[in-house]
N, C-alpha and C positions, 0 to 999 in steps of 0.2 A: 528259342523262346516257343516256339510256333509247334513243339510238341509238348508244351505244359499248357495245362488249364491256366485261367487270368489268376486265379487265386494262388497257384504254386507258383505262378511268372514273379507275383508282385512279392511273396515272401522272397524269394531270392533277393530284392532290394533295402530288406528291413534294417539292415544296422549300415547301408550306406549313408557317409554324410549328404544331408542336403544342398551343400555347399562344397559339393568335390572338387570344384574348377574356379570358383571364384576367388578371386585377389581378399585378402583379409588384413583388417586393421593392425597397426601393431598391437602384440602382448596377447594376439588369440591365437588358440591350440587348436588346430582341426579336429583331432581327437576328442575334442570336449562339445563338438560343435552337435547341431541335431540332428537324429538321423529321419531316413524315411518312415520309419512305422511312427514316429512320436507325436504325441496328440498334437502337439504346439511347435512351429517351426518359428525358432527364433533367428532373422537374418539380418539384425544389429552388424556384427562382426564384420560382416562385406559391403555394409552401407557408409561411408564416408563423410556424408553431408550430416554435418551434427545439428543442422536444422531437419531430419525427417524427425517425423513424429513416429512414435512409438508403435502405437496401433496400424503403421501401413509399413512395417517392416515385420510382422508377427505375424502368422496362420494360425487360427485355432480351429483346427478340423473337429474337435468336441462341440461345435455350436452347430453342427450338421447332424441332424439326426438320423436321416438315411441314409444308409451303409452306402447303398451303390452312388449316389451321390457324393459324398465322403471320399472315396476311392478312385472314383473318377477325377476326383479334384486333384486328388494328389499325386495319380499318375502323371495327368497335365503337367501340374506343375512343375514337377523333378524333371520333366523334358525338357520345359521351358528355361528353366535354370542352370542346365548343365550338358544339351544337346545344340551345337550350331549347327542351322542347314543354308548354307551358302547360295544366294539368291533367295531366302524365303525367309527365315529370322536368323538375326545375331541369338546368342545368348542373352536371355532377358535379365535386364538388371535388377538385383534384388531390393531395390526401390521403388521399382517398380509392379511388385507382386501384388499389390493389392486391385490396381486396377484390371488385371488379367483375373484373379481369383472372384471376383464380384460379376466379370462379364463371363466365366468359365461355370459359375455357379446358375446365373438366369438360364445357359442352355440348359444342365444336366436338369435343375429341376423341372421345365417344360417337357423335358422325354420322359422324365418321372412320373411326371401326369399324366402324359399322355399313351406310356408303356408299362407302366406299372412299377418299373426300373428302369436303372439305367444300364441299358444294355446295347451297346454301340455294335453289333451285330445284325441288332433289328432295324436300326434307323436306317431309311431309306431316302431317296428325292423328295417325293412326295410328304412325305414328314419334316425335310428342312422345307419347302414351299408353305408347309402351315406353320410354321416358325418364323417365317418374313412375313406374314399375313398378322399372325400373332402383334409384332414389333410395330408394324405400322398400322394397326388397329388405335395406338396409340397416338392422337394426332398431337401433343405436344413431344411427340418423340422425335428431333430433329433427322433428317437422314445422314448427318454423319454419324450419330450415335448408332444408328441401325447398323451401319458400315461399321463399326466397333464389333459390334456385339456378335455380325456376323461372321468376322474372323475367327471365331470359335470351331465352327464344324470346317472349317479349311485348315486349321493346326491340326485338329483332329486325325486329319487324311495326312498330311504334310508329315506329322510325327508319329506313321502309323507303325513303322518300326522300331520303334523308339516307347512305345505304350504297354505295359504289362500284357494290357487286353487287346491289344493291336491295332487299335482306333477305328477310324473309316476307311472299307476296303474300296469306296467306289469316291472319283475326282466330284465335289458339288458343283451344280449347276454346268458343268460340263468346262471347266475352267474360268467360267465368267467369274471377274474380280469381285468382291465383296460390296465395292462401292456404285458396279454397274447393277449388283442386283437390287441393292439399298436405294437406286435413283438417286444416287448423290454425286454432285459436279464439283468436284475440290479447284475450289478457288483460292488462286496464291497470295489475293492481298491480304493485309490483316486487320482480323473483324475485331481487334481490340480496341474498343473508342477512346478516344484522344481527348483528355481533359482540357475543358472549354478554357479559353484565356484568362475569362472572367473569373474563372473558381481557379485554377493554379495561380493566379497572381497574386492573391489574398492570402491562400494558403501558403504559399513559397515565402512570403512576406511573414505572415504570422510564425511561422515555423522557423525563420530566421532570430525572430526575437525570441524565439523562447530560448534559442541554443544561445546566443548572444548576453540576452538581459537577464529574462526571467531566471535562465538557469543558478544563477547564485544566488536569489531568493530560496530556490528550492535546496540546493545545498547547503545553505546555512541552514534551514530548518531540518532538514536532516541531521546535520551536527548537533542541532538543538535538544533533539528525540533520541539520539543516543546521549548526550551530556543525563538528559534527563531520567532515561532508562537504566544509566549507570548509579546515578544518585539515587533512585530509587530501591535499586539492590542495596545499597551501599546503606540506608535506612535501615530497611528490613535487615538484614545483619547486625546493623547497631542492637535492634529491637529484639530481634530473636530469645534473648536472655531475661526477657522480663515476662512477668504474669500477663493473660490475654487483658485483663482491665487497665492496666499499668501502658500497656503499649494503645490501647483504645484511647486512652485519656493522651499519651502524646500523639498519637494521628491528629485527634481535636483540636489540639494547640498550635500544631504545625498549620493545621488547614484556617486557623484563626491568625496566624503570621501572615499567612499567605494573602487573607483576603484584606490583610491590611498595607501589604504591597499594592494590591490594586486599587485601596483606596487613597492611596497617596501619590499611586501615579496618572488618577483618575479613569481606571480600567472597570470594565464589567465584570460578572460572572460569567466562566466559559461556557458556552452552549456551542453544540454541534454544528457544523456546518448545513445539515439535511438531517431530519427527523427521519428515524427509522426505528422498526419493530415495532409501527405502530405506535410509539411513546412518542407525547408532546410535554412542553412545559405551560403549564396555564399561569399567568404571572398572576399574582396576590392580589392587586389591586384591579387591573385593568381586565382583567379574563382573557387577554388576547394569548394565543398561542404559538409557539415558537419550539425551532427544534429542543429538545432536551438537554438539560445541563451535562456538560462534557465530563463525566465521573471520572475517566479515564485519565485527563489530564490533572485531576484532581489526587489521583492514586498518586500519581507520578512525585507529587509534590510532597506531598507528606507518608509515600512509604508501603504501601499496597498491593500485593499482588494477588489479584482476586482469580485468577486461573488456578495458583496453589491453594488459596484459601477463601472460596467466594461468600462466606456467612461474613468477612471482614467488608463488605463492600459499605463504602461511606454512606449509601443513602437508606440503607435499611435501617429499622429502627432503633437499633442498639448503637446506629451511628452517630451520623450529623444531620438528620433532615432538616430538624429546626434551624441549626445554624445558617444549612445552606440555603433554606429560604428567607431567612432574615438578611442575608448579605445578596442575593437577589435582590430584595423588597430597597434594600439602601442601595445597593451600586447598579441596578442592573444589570444589564448581560452585555456579552461579547461575542460575538461569532467567530468559533476557534478558538479561541484564549493563547497559543502560544508564543512566547515573545517575541519573536524574530519579526523585525519590521519588515515591510512590503513596500517596494520600488513605485518610485509614481509614473504614470501613463501618461506624458505630457499631452496627450488631447484632450484629454479628460481633470487633469490636476489633482488626478486622487488616484489610490494603489488600484493595481490592476487585479489584485483581486482581496479579500477577506483575510485576514488572517488564518494560518494553518491549524489543521488540528492531524492526528493520526490517520485518519480517512482521507482528508483531502489531500495530505502531504504524499499518501500511496498513490492518490490518483492523477496529482499532477507529476509525482514521479514516470506514469506510463506514459502520460502526454509529452514529458519532455522525452521519452523514449520514440514516441511518434515524430514528433517534429524531426528528431537525429534522423530517423527512418527515411523520411521526405525529401532532405538535404541530401543522404547520401546515394538513396536512389535514384533522385529527379536531375541533382548535378554529375552525376557521374555514368550516368547511363548501363549503370549495372544490373544485369538480371536479379529476380529476389535471391536466389541461390546464391547467387555472386555476395551479395550485399550481407546475406546471413553466413556467411562463413567468413565474415570479418572478425579478428582476433584482437587481443589486448597485443600491442606492439606493430599494430599494422600500418600504423602513419611513420612516416619518415619524410626528411624534408631534404633535396637531393638540387645539384647545380645541373643546369641543360648543359648541353654538350658543348657549346661554346662557351659555359662557363660563367656566364651573362647574368642570368636569370635562375631563383631559389624557387625550386616548384616544390609542392608538396604531392607525395606519391602512398598513392593506397593498395597494401600488395593484399590479396585474396585468391579465390581460387577460381577458375573460368570452367564450368560444366556442361556446357549444351557442346554436343559433337566432339566431347571429349571420352577420354578413358573413364570407368567409376569413377576412379578416385581424385579426377580432374585433373587440371594443370594448375599452376601458380603461376597466379598472372599481375601485372603491377597496372593500376589505372592513375596516371598523371590528371590533378585536378585542383581547385581553386579552393582558396580562404575557408568559405562557409560550410565548406565538405570538413577541411582540418580540424576547424572549432568544433562540428558537431561530433569527429571521432574522439578529440579529446574530452568532452563532456558524455558520451557512452563508456569511454576510459573511467571514470569518474565515478558515474551512476549504476554500470554493471559491479564494478569490484566487489562490491558488500556481500551478493546475491551470487554470483559466479565464483567466485571462493569459497564461500561456504560448502559447494557442492563440487569443487573441484575442475572447474570448468574456466577455460580458456575465451569463452564467448564473447563477443559483445551485448548480445540479445537473447540474455537469459528471460527468464521469463519473471519479474520483479514482486511476485507476491511470496515471503520467506515461509512457505507451507511446505513439510516435508511429504504432501501426498499430490502437488501441482508437478507438471512439467516441467523439464529442466529449460527446454530452448523454446523461446517466443513461435517459431516455426509460423504455422497459418494461422496464428490468433492474432498478428499482428493485421490483416483485414478488418477485423471488426475492431481493432485496436485503433485504426487509423480513420474512421467512420464515428467513433468516439469523441476523437479529437475535434472532426470536424462539427460536429456537435457543441462540444466545448467550448468551441471557439465564439460559435454562435451564442452561445448562454454568457459568456463573459462582456464579449465586446460587439456585439449588437449596439448600433443605435433605434430609437423609432424608425421602422421605415426603411433603415439600410441592414441588411445582414454582415458578419464579418465576412462570411463564407456564403456565394448567393446560390438559390436554388440552378439546379440543371434544366435541360428542355420538359417541359409539364409542369414547372413550377414545384418539380418535386428535388428534394435532396439528392444530390449528386453520389452514387455510389463509386468510393474509392477501392481499384484493386490494386494490386502492386504491379500488373504488369502495365499499366496504364502510362507509369512514369516512363520506361524507357522508349515507347510509343512516341509520349506528348513532347521530350524534350530532345529527340529524334527530327522529327517534324518540325519544331521549331527552329531547328540549327540549320535544319534544309531549305527550311522555305519562308523566317522570319528571323534574319540573323538580325537584324536590326529592330526590332521589334518590345513591346516592353518587359517583358521576361529579359531577354536579352540584356537591356539597357540595367533592369534592376538587379542583377548579377554581373552586370561589367563582363561579358563574353568579349572578345577580341577579335576572336579568331572564327570568321564565318565559313570558309571553304571546309571539306569534310578533310581534305589533307592534313589539315593544320588544327584542327579539330582529334584527329586520331590520336595525336600524341598531349592534349591538352586535358580531354576529358575522357576521354574512352581505350578501351584497350585491343588490339588487334586480335588477340586471342579469343576475344568474347563477340568476334563479330561486329562493331558497333560500327563500323566502319559502312559494309553491308547496309546496317539497318537504317542509318543517315542516308544513304545512296536511294535505299527503298520508299522511304518518305519523302524524301526530293520528288520521284516521279511520281508519288500519290497526289502530293500536297499540287503539283501543278495540275494534274488533272481537277481537284476539287476549285482550285482558282478557277480554273478558265471556266467549270461550272456555272461556277459565279457568275463570270461574264456573260456568260449565254444565259441565264435564268433573270437577268438585269436587262440584257437584251431586249429581250420577251418583254418585260414589262412595262419597255417604252423610254430606256437610258440612251443617252450617247455618248459617245466616247468623245478625248480630243488627243491632242499629240499627232507629232507625224505620222502615226502607225493606224490611227486611226480608222481611219477610210479602208485599209485594207484589211482589219480585224473586223471592224463590223462588216463588210462584203462576205468575208469568210462563215462567221455566225448565222447572218441570214441567209446564207447559203445552205447550212446545214439545217435551217430553221422551214426552210422552203421543201426541200428532200423529206423529211418527221414527218409533215404534213401538222394540222393545226392542233391546239393545245392538249386535247384527250388524248392524239398520239404520242406525243412526246412523254408524256406521265405514264404512259403504258410503255415504251420503248427505252428506260433510259440507258437500259444497258447499251441500246444500239447508240445511244445518244456518246454514250462516254466510248464507245469506238473510233465511233465519226472523226470526236474533238482529240483523241490522242494525240496524235501526228502534233497538232499545234500545239497539245500543252505540253510536251517537252520544248517546247523552243521558249516558254514561260519563262521569267523570272522576277519574282515580285521585288518592287525596290520603293523608295521612299517618296522619292519625287516623281516616280513614274514607275510602270513596270515594262520589261523587253521582251520583246518576242524576239527572239536572237538569230539574227541571221548573218554570219560571219562574215557575207560578203558587199553587206553595207553597214556595217557594226562602225561608227563613229571613234567608238574609243581603240576599237584594236589600229586602229590609224597612227596612233599615239603609243603602242606598243609590240612587240613580236615574241611568238611562242604560245599565247594565249590560247587556249580552248574555249574559253567562256568568255561572256560579259564581262569587263574590266568595272565594278558599280562606281569605283573611285573615280574614272574618268570621264562617267555618263552624263552625257549634254542631251539631255532630257526634251530641249526644246527643237532641238536639230536633227537628233539621231531618228532614220528612217525605222529602227525598229521599236520605238518609244510612243508607250499608249498610256494616257492619263486619264483617271477617272475622281468622279467624287471622295472615294476614300482617301484621294493623295491630297485633298483640299487642305486637310490642317497643315500639314506640313508648309507647302506653300504660303498658307497664311503667315505659317512663323518665318518662314524664311523673307518673306516682306517685312514684318514688323522689325526682326533682328538688323537688318540693312536699315532700314530707319532712325533705330536706335543708335547705329554705327554713326549715321548721317548729323548726331547732333554733338558729336566729339567735333572740337575746334580747329584741332591740330590734325585735321584732314588735309593731305594734297589736294589739289584742284583734280590729278588723276584720278586719286582715290574716290573722291566726292563723285568723279563721272562713272566709274565703274559700279559703285553702290547705286546709284540712281538708276544705271542699267536695269541692275538687279532688282530694285523694285517695279520699276518697268516690265519687264519680262514675268517675274509671279504676280503683277494684277492682270495683264493679258491671259495668262493662264488660269488665273482665279474669276476674271470674268465668262473667259468660255465654259469654266466648270458650273458656274451659275447660271447661266444662260440655257446649256444642258438640263439643270434641274429645275428652272421656273419652265418649262416646256414640259415637265410633267406633271406639273399642279403641285397643289400641297399636299 
């Protein structure tokens, strides 16, 4: 190619298929694929994820006016999609083309602005230095983003022999990696925020209620709506032979019959759940404003389709407006208006929501979908792409290897670190997830089947123009679910889902669920969440088969969160010690001495705040020994661990054999007080049993005395801090 002009070289590519080497989904002919010179590239045939957004797998060159920018993008993207550079770049996954397109376009447009056109032969190191300064000038742009953007000129050098224009002729920044040029230091720690327990606990609880209780009402309402629509169609067909005035007479008669039924049942004229289009209903006598009359429901009952015949709307002058006003005056109004009864919420003794209408039904279906997503994502540890790869028929019930236990198994696809196609994987999970999958199968069937899809996650809006798969829309939907729960179930001063830090609504993202559950499994196997969903396996090894797939790397995630959690907990120890807190338990003296020594090394408080990273480093060794417990925390030393004297082969602390008042590794803080108080009370309650033997009474009395001793030590430490 070196003897040809760039234009002549690129013409040699014109008829080459863009996906020349990529594996294709079944049913696609490689000869029918997009070609190099096409104004748009459709990469969908090589994208196996059903949840992939259409805009992310389609490249539109026509939107780029400058020819030099457009052709430079075309050259680089083709090389990335088809050329493997061992040690530098693997062939680009078609599903990732959008990111590369956006980053490369930014660089090429910068070059165009500086040189008048994209001519890589004129690009030199000073121009690249100028590009770095340009990127860093935006203080909101993080170093990691600058690093990603700087990968483009490096690629233009690495692929120089594979680009018709030849690429860059010099090595940018003399081989310094993009991260160093950008000033970015990679931190291996997962920066995805963990959902606070005060938020995830009620969010999980309400999600379970939606799936196990409220879903029955939602499905019943959908069945009623289907019946109403079929009934309406039958009435329209029946009336089709009548003259228009006769049809209208029939409709008014049916309307009167409908109002008569409402009168007998003591119900009002249906109104919408919310006002819309700026239209309100003003009560004829009181003047009180409310959402408008639910004409859609009236039309279903009396046989009118306003989409095909808008002039037949029942509230138009030639309809029955006086009849409707009279009914409102006599009967009053009822929100929603559908017949489906609403289940009673035990806490309030009232229905959990008002009756359904077409809009609130559709909204509640989306909320039910959101609740099911939370259960699937949180209680399995699946990534978002793995959750959204679930299809109808993915749930099965199998026996464990010993044949003793029946387990729910979810089949999906693991993508991370796998081939483009992904690999089938199973997740052994628990009852709430199984219920969620059953709900999703029923919820998705109507919409997915109409579009020829097998996914459990279709967009639940049956409009031809909408996209098929839920995809990234789930994030917006999850946060609407949070707000919806607060709207329905909050009480004065007590929100259903509390705010997060800064008293702001916690923004839910899909990545947070996997990290949060991994952290809780690793660090709080006995906590509130664990108790609520009845986890019985605390160890990583046990959980591997219980709720995570080895193919998805969930064990590694748990192990990583264990180490992070240990350090986070020890930092709490350190901060509380700085505030004057005292420790109790056999290990108190040792741990206090270590914490105070670190404090002395760091210096006064301002130095500590400024050198938090150093603090984490100094505490890392001690943190690795910390295992948080119910009655005490264990700073594990196998040489002195009392629990290991009663067992062999153990590599870590044996929680079931813990003796917190005798083991040199045990440390007790004020956080453990509720558990000790509960233990003392339970022992005292058991002492009331008259049939106890003398030995049993003696043991219980000893337990009470031990607990009271611990409580006294905790309370003494608390009293020294003042109110």
